[in-house]
N, C-alpha and C positions, 0 to 999 in steps of 0.2 A: 504493499499499499504506500510506503514511504516513496518508492521509486515512481509510482504512478503520479503521486501529488507533485513530486519535484519536476517531473516531465510536464505536467500541466502548467505549473508555475514558470518553467523556463519559456514555454510557448508564449504565455501572457506577457512575460518580461520582454521577450524579443519583439513582440508586436508593439509594445509600448516604446521601446527603444527606437524602433523604426519610425514611429510617429514623431518622436522628438527630432530625429535627424532629418526627416524629409519634409516636415510641415512648415511652410513659410508663408502661405497665403491665408488671409482671413476668410471667415464664412461668407457666402455669397450675399450681396445686399438684397433687400426686398425689392419688388418690382417698382414700388412707388418711391424708392429712395433716389435722391438726386445722384447724378454721376460723380460729382465731387462735393463732399459735404462741407460743413462749416470748419474753418480753420482758426485755431486760437492764435493769440499774439506770438506764441513761440513756434507755430507752424504745424501743430497736430491737425490732421485731417481725418475725417471719419465719414463713411458712406451712410451713416445713420441720421435720421431726422431728429433724434432725441439727444439731449445733453443734460447734465446734472443741473439742478436748480439751487444747489447749496452744498453743505458739507456731506460727504459720503461716509457712512459708518461701515467699516469692515469688522465684522464679529469673529473672534478667534476662539476656538475650543481649546485654548492653551494659555498658560501663564506667560509672563514677560521673560524674555531672555533665551527661549528655546528656538529650535529650527523654524517652527511655524511662525512665530513672532518675528524673528529677524528677517525672514524672507518676505514677509508681508510689509515690514517697514522699509525694505529696499524699494518694493513696488510703490508704496505711497510717496516716497521721496521723488522718484522720477516721473510718476504720474502727475504730481503737482507741477513739476518742472515743465512738463509738456503742455498742461492744460490750464494751469492757474487754480485748479479746483482743489479744495482741501479734502484729503482722505485721511480719516482718523482710525486708529486701531483700537478696538475695544476688547480687552482680554476677559473672556467669560469662561474660564475652565470649570470642570466639574461634571459628574455624572456621565463619564465616558463621552464627553462632547455634547451631550444632549442639552445642556444649559444653553450653550451658544446656538445650537441648531434650532431649538424651539423659539429663541428670541427672534431668529430670522423668519421662521415659519409664520410667526404672529405679526410680522411687519408688513407694511403695505408693499405691494409689488410694483413700487414706482422707480426702482433702480437706485434708490438712495441708501439701501441696506443690503448687505450680502455676507454670507458666510465664506470664510477663507480657511482652508485646511486640506488635509489629506485623508480620505477614505474612512474617517472616524464614523461618519454617518452609517456607512455599511456594517462596520464591525459592531457597533452598538446595537444595531438591529439583529444581527446574527447572534449576539450574545443575550438577546432578550431584554435589553435595557429599554429599547423603544419599539414601537410597533410600525415604523417607517424606515425606509432606506433612501437612497439617492433619488428614487423616483417621486419623492415628495417635493422635490425642488425643481426649478428650471436651471439647468447646468449652464455655467459660463465657461470661459477659457481656462487653460492652464498656464502658469507662469514659470514654475521651476520644478526641479527634480532632485532628489537625493537618493543615494543607494539605500536599500533596506537597512534598517537600523542594526548596528553591530552589537556584539555582546562584550562586556568589560568586566574585569575583576580587579581587586586591589593588588598592586604589585607587592606590597608588604605581606599579605596573606598568601598569595600564590605567585611567588617569584618566577616560576617556570610556566606561568600562564595556563593554557588549556590542559596540559598534562597534569599539573597539580590540581586544578579545579576538578577534573573528572575523577581523579583518584579519590579526592576528598568526598565528592558527591556519592560515589559508589560505596565508600566506606561508611557514609552517614545518610542512608536514604531518607528522604523527607525532611531533612534538618537544615540543609543549606538554604539560605533565604535569597530569593531573586525579587527584585522590585519591579512593580508594573502598576497599571491601573486596570482593575478588573473590568473586562468588557471593552477594553481599548485595543489599539493596534498591537502593542507590545504583549498583550495577554496571550494571544494565539501564537505570536512568535515564540514565546517562552515555552508554551505547551508543545509546540513543534520541535523545539530543541530538546526537550525532555525525551520525546519519543525517539528522535534521530539518534541521540547520544546514549540512550538506554539508562537514563537516570531519573531520579524523583526528587523534585525540588519543593520547597515551601514558598509559593508565590504570595507576596505581601503587597498590598496597595498602600504606596507611600505618597501618591499624588504626582505633581507636575515634574517636569524635567529637572528644574532646579532643586527640587526636593529629592529626587533620585540621586542626584550628584552628592547632595549634602549627606544623605544616608550612606552612601559609599565612602565618602571621606571620613565620616564618623565611625566606620567599621560596623554599622548596624545591619548591613546586608552584604551578601557575598557575590552577587551577580547583578548587573545592570545593563539594560539595553539602552543605546543612545545613537543619536545622529552624529556623524564624524565632526561636523562643523561646530557642535556644542561641546565635544568632549576631547578634541584633539589637543588642547592645551594641557590637560590633565595626563595625557599620554606622554607628551613632551616633557612634562615636569617629572615624570617618573612615579606619579601616583597611581595611575591606572595602566593596565595592559589590555589591549584588545585581543580577544582570544579567537575572534573569527567574524567574517562577514557572510550573511546568508544571501549572497547574490549569485546570479547565474554567470557573471563574468567578473573579472578582476578590475576594478576601477583604478585609474591612475592615482587618484587622491589617497587611496588606501594602500595600494601595492607599493607606492613610493615611500610609504611610512613603515613598510614591512608587514602590513596586515594581509593575511591569507584568507581566501574564502573557506568556508567549512567544507566544501567539496574537495578542495585541495588537501584537506586534512582528514579525508575519508570519513566525513560525517555528511550524510545525504540530507542537506537542509538548503532549500532555496525558498525565499519568501518575497512577496511583492515590494517593489520599491515605493518611495514616497513621492506622490505627485501632488503638487500644491495647486489647487484649483479654487475657482469662485463658484458658489452656489447661491441662487437667488430664490425668493419666494415663488411658489407655484404660479403659473400662468403670467410670469413676467413677459411683457411685450417683446416680440422679436427685435424691434428697433433698439430697445435697451440693450439686449444681449449683443446686438451688432456693434453698438458703441464700445462695449467692453472687449469684444473680439479685436476691434481695431486698435483700442488703447493699449491692451496688453502686448499686441504685436509691435506697436510703435515704441512702447517702452523697452522691449527686448531688442529692438533694432538699434538702440542707442549703445555705442561701444562702451561708454562708461558704465552703463548698467550692467552689461555682460561681464565687464572686468570686475566690478564690485561683487557679483555673485561668484565668479570664479575664484576671486581672492579669498572668499569665505568658504571655498570648497563646496559650492552649490552649482548644480548643472542648469544653465538657462534652457528652458524646455517650453516652447510654445505649442499648444494644441488649440484648435478652434473649439468653440462650444459643442459643435457636432461631433468632433473627434473625442472630446471629453465624455459625451454620452456613451459612445462605444466603449471607451476606456473603463468608465465606472461599471458598466454591465459586466465586462470581463473580470474586474476586480471583485465584484460582488459574488460572482460565480466561483472564482478561485478561493476566496476567503471562506465561503459557505462549504466548499469541499473540504477545506482544511478542518473547519469546525466539526463537520459531520464525521471525519475520519478519527477525530480525537475523542 
């Protein structure tokens, strides 16, 4: 079963990667849209007949300082530079992302409020936290991508990394603590790791990304999932060791730091990557979605934006709203297969 799941995940991953590499055009304009739309003072042009009428709120199912928060703030910086519009980040973590999701679902579908994040909506539904998935929203475009979260241990506790950790886990079944948020992206990642490695861990809910790092630094947990951009400084300082990446391929940002995939270490584990997308309230007007398709593409066309993302070890990755709809369907199916197998 592990090999079947990995094969499915690899296929989904490669389809996603192809979309990032090959997608450069925005979604088609509606028939009644002008050939060339309004241009801001800085030159942003859109084929949409809609534009924001005030400050846009981007609701995040995550706390400040993590990968979701930082990538969103990069978007808001350059989106304002292009349009003059204020885009504000609203951190609303909790309940496996459902606090933020429900805030957006209850908002007017006027384009002034959107959810920004990665597949938490799907995982919360699969885990039974919510009774809705991505289909409850109108999907917007994708802005960035990160490799599937890697797993980290304390260098002080496990100086030989994966070898030491697996030995300790097998000698103490059910006792080593791994931090997660129950019903979130990392929850099924850790369950998959348990199965692939043949170990039994104690999964504990410690909260946000910053709280996971604090728990690791304080010696309260033994294992932590995390995005490289948020954890790399702790690896460089010698506090943490990355024991593996559950990715289908070896990303330069990880391999250059000596991080191996789990497959390279004979552990059959591949997990979906992190695609950072926009989700709007149901039945949002197509002209509004077209505006955001055009805006995200324009932001990512800025060399300085691309470099800012790359410098933070984030992959610029534009997908249109239509491509995101297909991607979300694939992700939901993949994650559901993982959950069912576990």
